[in-house]
N, C-alpha and C positions, 0 to 999 in steps of 0.2 A: 264796809268793805265790799268791793264790787264782786259780783258772782263770777265774772270772767277775769282771768289774769291779763289777757291781752285781747284787744279788739281793734279792728280797723273800720272806718266809716268812709265809704266812697273814695278809697285810696287810689291815687293816680301817680304813675311815674312815666314821664315822656322823655325821650332823648332827641336832641336836635340832630338832624342828619343833613342840614344845609338847605339853602334856597327857601327858607321859611317852612320847611317840612319837619314834622315831628313823628317819631316812631312811638306808638302807644304800647309800651311794654306791659304796663299794668294800668288798667282803665276802669276805675270805679269799683274796686273790689272791697266788699264788706265781709269780714269774717269775725268769729268769736271763738276764743279758746278757753275752756274752763280750766280751773286749777287741777293739776295732776292728770290731765287728759291729753290725747294726741289727735291733732287735726292733720289728716293726710291731704296733700296737694298733688293732684295728678293731672296729666295732660301731655300732649306731644312736645317734642323739643321745640323751643322757641315760643312757647305759649305764655311765658312770663313767670314761671315758678320760682326760679332762682332770684330774679329781680324782686319779686314780692318778698322773699325771705330776707334779702339784704336791705331792702327799704324798711322793713319792720325793725331790723336791728339798728338802723341808722347808718349803715355802711354806705347807703345811697340816700340822698335827700329826696323827700317826696315832692312831686310837683304840686299836688293838692290833696285834700282829704285829711282825715284825722287818724292818729295812732294813739290809742288809750292803753296805758299800763296801770293796772289796778285801779281803773276808772279815772286816771289823771291824764290829761292831754300832754303828750310828750313835747309838743312844740312850745308849750307855755312853761316848761320846767326851767329852773335856774341851772347854772353850770354845775353846782354841787349836786343837785337832784339828778341831773343827767349822769354824772359820774357814778353815783350810787346805783342808779337803775342799770347802767351798762355792766356793772359787776354781776348783776342778776340775769343778764341775757348773754348767751354764748352761742357758738356755731360749731358744728362738726362738718368738715368739708368732704367733698366727694372723693378727691384723690388723696389717699393717706400718705403718699410719698412727696408730692410737690408742695403739700401744705406744711411740711416739716423742714426745718433748717438742717441740711445734711452735715453741717459742722457741729451740731449740738447732739450730745448723747441723749439717751432716753431720759435720764434724770434731769439734765439741763432743760430739755424740752418741756417736761412737766413742771419744773420749778419756775420757769420764766414768768407765767402769770402771777404766781405767788409772790415773786420778787417785785415785779413791775406794778401790779395793781393791789396785791395783798400786803405789800410793804413788809414782807417777812424777811428778816435779816439774820436771825439766829441760825447758824449752820446745822446744828443738831436737830432743832425743831423742823427746819426745812427738809432735812433728809428723812425724818420720821413721817412727815406729811406726804412726801413723794412716794415713799414705800407704802403708805396707807392707800394712796390713790392707785398704785400699781396693783395692790391686792383687790381693790374694788372692781377694777376692770379685768381682772384675771390675767395679769401680766406678771410672769415669774420674776422674782427679784434678781435672778442671775443676769437679767438683761439691763440692770441698772446703769452699767457703763457702756452698753452697746450703742451702736449708731444705726440710724434708719435703714441704710443699705444692707445691713447684716440681718434684717428681719423680713419676714414675709408680709404680705398685704394685710392679713388679719391682725397681726401684732402691731403693725404701724397704725392701723385704725384704732386699736385700743389705746395707743399713745394719744391720738387725737381726742378720744373720749375722755381720757384722764385729764388732759389740758382743759377741756370744756368744763369738767366737774371741779377743777381746782379751787374756784372761788365760791363754791356753793350756790350755783345758779338756780333760779326758779323756772327759767324758760330757755329752751335750746332749739335752735333751728338745725334740723338734720337735713343737709343738702345732698341728697342721693348718697348716703353714707355707705351703702353696700353695693352699689352698681359696679365698682371697680374690683370686686372681690369674687372669688370662686363661689359657686352655689353652696357648697358644704360650709364655707366660712360665713356666708351671708346669714344663715340660720343662727349661727353662734352669736354674731354681732346683734342681730335683731332681738334674740332672747336676752342678751346682756342689757340692751337698752330698756327692754320691758321690765326686767328685774330692778334696774336702777330707778325707773320711774315709780314702781310700786313701793320701793324702800324710801325714796327721797321726795316723792310727790311732786316731781318735775313735770312741767307741761312741754310738749313737743309740737313743733310745726315740722311735719315730716314730708319732705319733697321727694318725689320719685316719679318715674314713668312706668314702673313695674307694678301692675295691678295686684299680682299675687302677694307682693311684699306689703303693699299698703293695706290690703285686706287683713293681713296677719297682725299688724301693729296698731292700726288706727281705730279710734272710737267713732270719729266722724270723718267724712271725706268731702273735699271741695274739688270740683272738676273745672279746670281752666281751659279756655279756648281763646286764642288771640288776645290775651290780656284781660279777659273778662271771666267772671265766675258764672258758669251756666247751670250748675246744680250743686247743692250741698245738703247732706242729710247724714243720718247714722249709717255706719258701714254696712250693717245687715240690710237696711232698706235699699241702699244703692245697688247692691248685688242681686237682691231678690226682685226689686221692682224699680229699675231705672226709668225716669220719666222724660228726660231730654233726649232728642234724636241723636245728638253727638255722643252722649253717655252710652246709649244702647249700642251704637256702632263700636265704641271703644271697648266695651265689655265683650262684644262678639269677636274681638281680635284675639282673645285668649283662647289657646288650644285646650279644650276641656276633654278629659278622658271618658266622661259619661257617654254611654251608648245612646241615650235618648237625644243627645244633641245632634246626632247624625241626620235626623229628619227636621231639625229646627230651621226656621227661616232666619237667615242672618241679615243684619243691617250693614250694608256696604257703603262706605264714604266715597263718593265720586266728585269730580269737578276740581277746580283750582282753588287753592287757599287764598282768601282775601288778603290784600297787603295790609300789614299793621301800620304802615306809614299814612297818616291822615286818612284813616278808614272812613267809609261812607256811613250815613245814618242807617239805622236798622240793625237787625240781627247779624252778627259777624259770621254765623254759620249758614246763613240763608243761601249763599251761592252753591253750597254742597248738600243742602238738606232736601230730601225727597218730599217733605211736607210743606215746603215754603210757599207762601202766597204773596200777593202784592203788598198786603199790610206788613209783612215781615221786613220789607225793605223801605218802608215809608216812615217808620217811627222807631225810636229806641225801645228796647224791650225791658220791662220792669223785672226785677229779681224778686219774686213774690212767693209766699208760702202757699203751696198748692195742697199739700196734706200736712198733718201735724209734724212740725220740725223738719219738713221736706221742702226746700226752696228751689225754685226752677226759674230760669229766664227763657221762657218760650210762650209766645202769644197763643199758639194752638195746642198747648200742652194738655189741657183738659179734653179737648176734642180728640186728639190723637190717642190718649190713654183711656178714654171713656170714663172720665171722672165726673 
């Protein structure tokens, strides 16, 4: 059995935009997610986070690269193997309202995957399972016959989580699951996801642009910039000692309450973002990086282990950080 539940190797997803041009939404991303752990994916809007999550799930077809599930290449699986695998992989969407059918009650929404993919037909068994899932996500049974518009955002997101859990998944893509919620509700949903993970040993790919959120829930973090992974390591290492210039600037964008930060030198991102459409050779961040040299724009940058379990895509990383 593979050490990692899910792994990608040099995964690419390009979109045709006409006239022979391609938008490189995901470009050579390699990640590994252990069983029962959370890998956080962070980056600015448009960096490829959601595209990566949907490509991993098979909702989008990969342009190239490999997706391995339990060590098996997904592209080489038979139809039956794919169907069995997809029952084990689910998604929690960002908007808990638009992702639900407004004509379906809470019980119908939760029961749908059980009927369609779980082939559960016995009405009494189905009702018991729906009630069990409502209990797991902390949704009062009095909402059994309610409709999405009658509930607040937090309760609607609990419906989405219950739907994702219905088939007993091993892996869930959480696509900005708390960004549309009030801050007080965000903490409740995050703690719920963590409790579920501890109890059921589920692996998460947690997509967000909120660094405070990803710090709270993730075991490891991968930082994306224009479709490429520029840094990946354990959560504590990323916040204590970021090595990539982009990660440093990203972390400096957080408003910290500590007094000592008032005299801190902040890393500010200047310049224009490189176009993701047929991008040039070299580091994607070079045009905005204060440390960039000629070498950074002449050759593609390897994603290499700079310190133990700390991977960075930067030619000058060791020089900049005195490693």
